[in-house]
N, C-alpha and C positions, 0 to 999 in steps of 0.2 A: 187446073185447080191446085191450090197450095194449102197444105195442111201443116201447121207448125205446132209441135209439141214443145212446151217450155220446161226448162230445167237447168241444172248446173253441170258443166263437164267434169269428167274425172271420176275415178273409182270411189273416192271419198263420199261422193254424193249419190252414187248410183242407185241405192235402194231407199233414198230418203223420200219423205212426203212431197217435197218441193219438185221432185223429178217424175211425178206421175204422168206429166205430159210426154216426157221422153218414153216412158213405158208404153203408153198408148201408141205412139208412132212406131216403136219397135214391133208391137203386135200387128199393126197395119202392114208394116214392111214384110212380115212373114206371111200374112194372110193374102196379100194381093197377087202374087209376091212381087217384091221390088228389087231383088238382086243385091248387089254390093253397094255399100255407101261410098260416097266420095266427098271430099272437102272442097267447099266453094262458098264464097261470100260469107265467111265467118260462120258457116253452118255445116253440119253433116247432112248430106242430101241423098235421098233415094228418088229415082225417077221410074215411073211405071205407067201403065195404062189401065183404065177401067172402061171396057168397050172401046169407043172411039175417043174417049177423053184422056188427055194427058194429066197425070197426077204427080205432083212433087210433094214428097214428105221431107220435112226439115226439122232438125234439132239444132238451134243456135248454140254456138260454142263460145259466146261472149260473156257467160255468166248471166244469171237471171235479170239483174237490174239494168243490163244494157241490151236486152233482147231486141229492142227496136232497131238497133244499128244493123243487125243481120236481116231482120224482117223487111225493113225499108229497102235494102239493096235487092232482096229477092223479089219483092213486089214490082219494083221498077224494071229489073232485068227480064222477068218473065211476063211483064205487062199484065199483071193479075188485077182483074176488076174486083171491087170489094165483095160482091156476093160469092165470088169464087175463092175467098180466103177464109180459113177457119183456124182459130187459135185454141189449143187444148192446154188446160192448166189446172193446177190444184186450187181449191177454194176452202178457206178456213170457215166461211160462213154457212157452209152446207154440211150436214152430217156425213160421216164416212159412207161412201158408196152412192150418194145421191148425185144424179146427173142433171145439169141444166144447160140447154141450148138457148142462145139468145142471138138476135141479129145485131145487137149493139148495146150501148149503155156505158156507164162510168167504169172506172178501173176497179172499183170495189176495194181499194187499198192494196191491190196486188201490184208490186213494183215492176214485174215483167210486163204486165199489160199497160201500166203507166208509160213505160218506155216506148212500147209499140204505138200507143195513141199519140204520143208526142212526135214520133218520127213519121207517122202517116197523116197527122194533122186532122184526125177525126175520131170520134167515139163510136162511129158506126162500123165497128169491126166485129164480124160474126165470131162467136166463141162457144166452146164447150167447157163448162166448169165441172170439175170432178171433186166432189166433197171429200175432205180429209178430216173434218171435225175441228174443234177448237179446244185448246187446253183450258182447264178450269182455273189453273193458277199459273203465274209466271209469264215470262215474255213469250211471244209467238215465234221469235227468231229461232231459238234452239229447238222448238217444237217442229217447225217445218223442215229444219235441217237434220232431223233425227229420223230413224227408221220407224216403220209402223209398229204398233203394239203387237205383242206375240199372238194375241187372239184375233187380230185383224189380218195377219199374214195369210192364213188359209183362205180368207175371203177375197184377198187382193186380186188373184187371177180372174175371178168372176167379175169384179168391178172393171178391170182393164178390158175384159172381153165385151162387156156391155157398152163401155165407152167406145171401143173400136166399132161395134155394131151401130152405135149412134152416128159416128162419122160416116160409115158406109151408107146409112140411110140419108144423111145429109147430102152425100154426093149423088145418090140415085133418085131420091124422092123430093129433095129440096128442104129448106130449113123449116117451113111451117109443118109439113107432114112429120118430119123427124122430131120436132118439138112435141107434137101430139103423142108420139110413140114413146119418147124417152124422158120427158120432163115429169117424172113421177118419183115417189118415195122409193128408197132402196128396199130390198127384201127384208123380211122380219128378222132374220138372223143378223144381218148387218146392222139393223137398227138396234137390236138388243146389245150387240157388241159395243156400239157407240155409246149407248146409255151407261153400260157398265164401266167403260173407260173414263167417262166424265165423272162418275161417282167415286172413282179411286182417288 
């Protein structure tokens, strides 16, 4: 199984919204646990096991818009079948803290997923979208490359924990069962915070 969290490499982007995929992979690496990362195929990789299953956790180091270069190499090298691949990434179209698992679909305007779809040659790429909300005004680029609002930060560990749990359920129960468990609205506090930030 290959779980890929999307983000941008380097300290400058470490805590930004666009890097929530990296954050989820880091949490999974601690939870499984997955030992020390190594660099291979333009990615930071962790290898571990869940029962008898081999699990590879990956954080492409190509920068977001070229994520497919690394993912394509990883899929070919490890002979990953499509149902055993999961991409975790931020989504502007979902409120902060909302999770959505899907077995495939369009890129939804996310450049990292666009690159992956191009390199794999199919939209049938299982994914976990993690909501970061959308700015009311201005360009989305500075928004996704900035850190979370101050009142979102205390809630962020809980969002990452829920996302990691969704990935774990995807691995153990399959995507349909995991979708039934996790494709729901965020808790009331996260919803309230998102509404307040949109009103500012």
